[in-house]
C-alpha positions in Angstrom: -142.3 115.8 346.8 -146.0 116.4 345.8 -146.3 118.8 342.9 -147.5 122.3 344.0 -150.9 123.5 342.8 -151.6 127.1 342.2 -155.4 127.4 341.9 -155.8 131.0 342.9 -153.5 133.3 340.9 -156.0 133.7 338.1 -158.7 135.1 340.5 -156.4 136.7 343.0 -158.3 140.0 342.9 -161.6 138.2 343.5 -160.0 136.2 346.3 -158.8 139.4 348.1 -162.1 141.1 347.6 -164.7 138.4 348.4 -163.1 135.8 350.8 -164.7 135.9 354.2 -162.9 137.3 357.2 -162.1 135.2 360.3 -163.5 136.2 363.6 -161.5 138.1 366.2 -162.4 135.4 368.8 -160.3 132.9 366.8 -157.2 135.0 367.1 -158.0 135.8 370.8 -158.0 132.1 371.5 -154.7 131.5 369.7 -153.0 134.3 371.6 -154.4 133.1 374.9 -152.3 129.9 374.6 -148.9 131.7 375.1 -147.8 134.9 376.9 -146.3 136.1 373.6 -145.3 135.0 370.1 -142.3 136.9 368.9 -142.1 135.5 365.3 -145.0 133.9 363.4 -145.2 132.1 360.0 -148.5 132.4 358.1 -148.2 129.7 355.4 -150.4 129.8 352.3 -151.2 133.4 353.3 -153.2 134.2 350.2 -154.5 137.8 350.6 -152.7 138.2 353.9 -155.7 138.6 356.1 -154.3 136.3 358.8 -150.8 137.7 358.6 -152.3 141.2 359.1 -154.0 140.1 362.3 -150.9 138.3 363.6 -148.8 141.4 362.9 -150.9 143.3 365.5 -149.5 141.1 368.3 -146.2 139.6 366.9 -142.9 141.2 366.4 -142.4 139.8 362.9 -144.6 137.8 360.6 -143.3 135.7 357.7 -146.2 135.2 355.2 -145.6 132.8 352.4 -147.5 131.7 349.3 -146.7 130.1 345.9 -148.7 132.7 344.1 -147.1 136.1 343.4 -150.4 137.4 342.2 -151.9 136.6 345.6 -149.0 138.3 347.4 -149.4 141.4 345.1 -153.0 141.7 346.4 -152.1 141.1 350.1 -152.4 143.5 353.0 -149.1 145.4 353.5 -147.8 146.0 357.0 -144.3 147.1 358.2 -143.6 143.9 360.2 -145.0 141.4 357.6 -142.3 139.9 355.4 -143.9 138.3 352.3 -142.1 135.5 350.5 -143.1 133.7 347.3 -142.1 130.1 348.2 -143.5 126.6 348.6 -144.7 125.7 352.1 -142.5 122.6 352.1 -139.2 124.4 351.3 -138.7 127.9 352.7 -135.5 129.8 353.6 -136.8 130.7 357.0 -134.1 130.3 359.7 -133.9 127.2 361.9 -135.6 127.3 365.3 -136.9 130.8 364.8 -140.8 130.6 364.8 -143.1 130.6 367.8 -146.4 130.3 365.9 -147.4 128.7 362.6 -150.8 129.3 361.1 -152.4 127.8 357.9 -155.8 129.0 357.0 -157.8 127.2 354.3 -154.6 126.0 352.6 -153.0 123.0 354.3 -155.0 120.5 352.2 -152.9 121.6 349.2 -149.6 120.8 350.8 -147.3 117.7 350.8 -148.0 116.9 354.4 -144.8 115.0 355.2 -142.5 117.6 353.6 -144.4 120.5 355.2 -144.3 119.0 358.7 -140.6 118.5 358.4 -140.2 122.1 357.5 -142.4 123.1 360.5 -140.2 121.2 362.9 -137.1 122.7 361.3 -138.1 126.3 361.7 -140.0 126.2 365.0 -138.8 126.7 368.5 -139.6 124.0 371.1 -143.3 124.1 372.1 -144.3 126.3 369.2 -148.0 126.5 368.5 -149.3 125.2 365.2 -152.8 126.1 364.1 -154.6 125.0 360.9 -158.2 125.7 360.1 -160.7 125.7 357.2 -164.2 126.8 356.6 -166.9 124.9 354.8 -169.9 126.0 352.7 -171.8 129.1 353.9 -175.2 128.7 355.5 -177.7 131.4 354.7 -181.3 130.2 354.5 -182.8 126.7 353.7 -184.0 127.6 350.2 -180.7 129.3 349.3 -178.6 126.6 350.9 -180.4 124.0 348.8 -179.4 125.8 345.6 -175.8 126.2 346.7 -175.5 122.6 347.8 -176.8 121.4 344.4 -174.3 123.6 342.6 -171.5 122.4 344.9 -172.3 118.7 344.7 -173.7 118.3 341.2 -172.8 121.2 338.8 -169.2 121.2 340.0 -169.0 117.4 340.4 -165.7 116.4 338.9 -164.3 119.9 338.9 -163.1 120.0 342.5 -159.5 118.9 343.2 -159.3 115.7 345.3 -157.8 117.8 348.1 -161.2 119.4 348.7 -162.2 116.2 350.4 -160.2 117.3 353.4 -162.4 120.3 353.8 -165.6 118.2 353.4 -164.2 116.1 356.2 -163.5 119.2 358.4 -159.8 118.4 358.5 -160.5 115.4 360.7 -158.5 113.2 358.3 -155.4 115.2 357.7 -152.3 114.0 359.5 -151.4 116.3 362.4 -148.1 115.2 364.2 -148.2 117.5 367.1 -149.3 117.5 370.8 -152.9 118.3 370.0 -155.0 120.6 372.1 -158.5 119.0 372.1 -160.3 121.5 374.4 -160.9 124.4 372.1 -164.0 126.5 371.3 -166.0 126.3 368.2 -165.8 129.2 365.8 -167.9 130.5 362.9 -167.5 133.3 360.4 -170.6 135.5 360.8 -171.2 138.2 358.3 -174.0 139.8 356.2 -173.9 139.7 352.4 -175.8 141.1 349.5 -176.4 138.6 346.7 -173.6 140.1 344.6 -171.1 139.4 347.4 -172.1 135.7 347.4 -171.7 135.6 343.6 -168.3 137.2 343.9 -167.2 134.7 346.5 -168.4 131.8 344.3 -166.5 133.2 341.3 -163.3 132.8 343.4 -163.8 129.0 343.8 -161.1 126.9 342.2 -163.7 124.5 340.9 -165.5 127.3 339.0 -162.2 128.2 337.4 -161.7 124.6 336.4 -165.2 124.5 334.9 -164.4 127.7 332.8 -161.1 126.2 331.6 -162.8 123.0 330.4 -166.1 124.5 329.0 -165.2 128.0 328.0 -168.0 129.5 330.0 -168.9 130.1 333.7 -171.7 128.2 335.5 -172.2 131.1 337.9 -174.5 133.4 335.9 -177.1 130.6 335.6 -176.7 129.9 339.3 -177.2 133.6 340.1 -180.6 133.6 338.3 -181.7 130.7 340.6 -180.6 132.7 343.7 -182.4 135.8 342.5 -185.7 133.9 342.6 -185.4 133.3 346.3 -183.2 136.1 347.5 -185.2 139.1 348.9 -184.8 142.0 346.6 -182.0 144.4 347.6 -181.6 142.5 350.9 -178.5 141.7 352.9 -178.7 138.4 354.7 -176.9 136.8 357.5 -174.2 134.3 356.3 -172.4 131.8 358.5 -169.4 129.7 357.7 -168.5 126.9 360.1 -164.8 126.7 361.0 -162.9 123.5 361.7 -159.6 123.8 363.5 -156.7 121.6 364.5 -154.2 123.1 367.0 -151.2 121.7 368.8 -147.6 122.2 369.9 -144.3 121.0 368.5 
């Protein structure tokens, strides 16, 4: 089995504070596909934001992650059962799950082993939804600085799995009855510059850079942003979402 990577324990607090929030329309679409989901599994739950939304409409939500630090920072709800475990080998009961969600995480998994686990624990015709978001888009002059940082400053510091996000999950295996007719979703928010900086500090490649070089590349980047970011302004930020969805 592929070795598990834990790239987010170190900055779990930043992850919980600065990661963007998925739109309600995404969840509305998922819940429009079935009359009801009794039990859900949010895999790679991170800060628990997806699990919290699922808990509003599901009887029980299992939320798993390999990082205990992430789970310690996760949203707490009475019907969310958090488990520190690999995605590919859980102790969830056979044929018990109606809905599986994986947000911004499946690219880290051993695909074959994970999908075997999905088929083991899901009921017939369960819904499986995986999605990711790519680089935020703000304004041309800001995007140019961010793209240079992503492609050049952090070149060689991204894990190879990041390629799946660059390809909008189009190249991941997805062995389910796929639903092709689905809406396009985006995360739309407004941020001050410090929120963008906090988000960038949560990137795994930034942590790899710090580990190798002993310093962070973000403060120098922040100075570049300050030259073009209107003073004390909050700007519209949009993250494009890519989704794969199907049934077992």
